[in-house]
N, C-alpha and C positions, 0 to 999 in steps of 0.2 A: 416468315421471313425474311421474305421480300421486301417489308418494310422495317424487319430491326438491322437489312447489312446495307442496306438507304444509309444506316444513320452511320457515322464515324465516329470514333474513339478519341480523335482530340476534339469534335463541338461541345460548345457547355453548353452546360445541362441552367437554365431559369429555373427553372423550379422543379416544387414539388413531384406535379402534375406530368411535367414533360419525364421525367427519370421513373413517374410509375409506369407510364408511358414504353416508356424506350425500354422496361425491366420487362414487359408482361412480352412482347415481341420476341426474348431470346429463345433460343430453344436452348434444352437441357444441360447440350455438353459450354456452350458459354456461360452461362448462369456459374455452374460447377467451376469453372474458371475462374470467373469474378471472383466468387466465393474465397475460393483458396489464395486467391489476389489478394480479398483484403483481409482475410485472417493470416496472410504472413505480412500484411503491410499492420494489423496487430499488434502480431509477434514483436518486429521493431520498433514499435513504437512506443512499447512495455521493453524494452530492454532499451529505446532510447531513458524513454520516463527514469528506470530505475539511476542510468548513471547520472543527469539529469537532480535528481531528488543527492545521489553522492556527490556530485561536483557542491547543491544546496548545501549541505550540512558542511563539505569543505567551507564554502567561502563564510558562509557563519563562524564556523574555527576564528578563519584571518580575524574579522574584523572581531568579533572580543581577541583576541591576540594586539590587535591593533588598539584598538578600546584600553586595554588593558598599558600597551604603548607608552599612549596619548597622554593617558592620566599619569606615567611615572617620572616624562618631558613635560607634563607642565607641573608635577613639585617642582622637577628641577629645575625646569623656568625660573619660581616663583624663590629659587632658595636663593635661584644669579640676584636673579632679583632686589633682594637682599641683602644679598653683599654689594652689588653696582651703587645701593640706595646707603650700605655703611663706609663705605670707603669718603662720599663725599661731606660725612660727621663728622666719620674722622679725621680728614681736614683741615674739615675746620673749628678743630679743639689747637689752641695753637702747642700744647704738649707733645702731644703726639704728631703732628706735623716737621716738631722739629728732631724730634729723634729720625721716620722718617727719612728715608736718602729719596728728592726726585724721582731718579734713573729708578731705582727698587718701586716706586711706586707709579709710576709710567708704568713698567713696562708690565706687573701682578696688573693690572687695569686695564693693559693693550691688551694680553692673556685672558680676561673677565671678557674684556668685548671680542672679540673675537671668536672666544668660545660661546656668551650669547649666541650671536651669530652665527654663526655653523647651527649652535639647538635649535635656532628659529629658524633656521631653512629646514632642518631639520626635520622639526612638525609642516614646516608648510606641506614638504614628502609628502609625510604622514597621513596629515587629513585631505589630500587630493587622493593619493590613494588607498582613503576609506571610501573617500566619495564616488570609488572609479569599481571598488569592491559593493557597493551596495546599489548603483545603475545596473552593475552585471548579476545580483544577488535579484533585482527589483524583473529584472529581461525572463532570465531562469527560471523565475516564478510565475510568471506569464506561463512564459511556452510550457513550466507544469499544467498549466490549468488548458492550457489548449489541446494539451496531447492528453487530457482524460476525456473531452470529448468523442474522441476516436476510440477510445475501448464500450464505449456505450454498443458497441456494436453488433452483440446477443438481439439489441431490441430491436437492430434493423433484418434479422434472419426469421426473426419471431413472424416481421410481421410482411416477410417475400414469404413464410411458408402460407399465412394464411389467407395470406390474397389471389397465389398464384399456384398451390396447386396442382387442383385440376388432375385427382386421379394419376399424380404420377408418384411414383415408391421409384425409393433410394436417397441418396446421402442427403439431409435436410428437407426429408419430403414426409406430413407422419398425412396420413390414411384417414380422414372421413367416417364418423358413425356414421351412417343409413337407420335410422330411427320407423321403425315396422306402429303402425298404431298398434296395439291386440286385438281393444272391445269393436273397431270394427267391422265387417263380412267382408268389404269388396276396399282392396288397396285402390289406387290411382299411382300410374309410377307417372 
């Protein structure tokens, strides 16, 4: 008890041996409090893990939508580029250039150029948003992997039960079986 009180909760544990030494010195009430706290933290992490999975699925859906929108915008851009290429070819043809007035041609060309610039800017912003969503997705997946390690607290409870039982009864403690050899006449204690 005296050695367990000398440790403060704020001290950093550097190794598993130090953690074992600290747990060995704790009393039953403190261990129960720590186990309940650990169980509450595990529940909270599980809830957060579920929320992160939902966020991941939403982000994946958004990424798919953005990829589809990106493909549509690329096809629109190709059509606009083809249209802008067709206009100079049409301009070189003498019959079509005579029939078109310069003003109509310039207004149409400026409209198409402004539309292509607007679409290029939109594609750029969508690509940036897509990259940001991919970064968020990678971060969420790494957080999910880290949270999965906390879900294996059952192994810690089994270890605690087998190494620190000392014939205690109650929550989290199992009684050890004592095997008495039947074929011996005298049994040593």
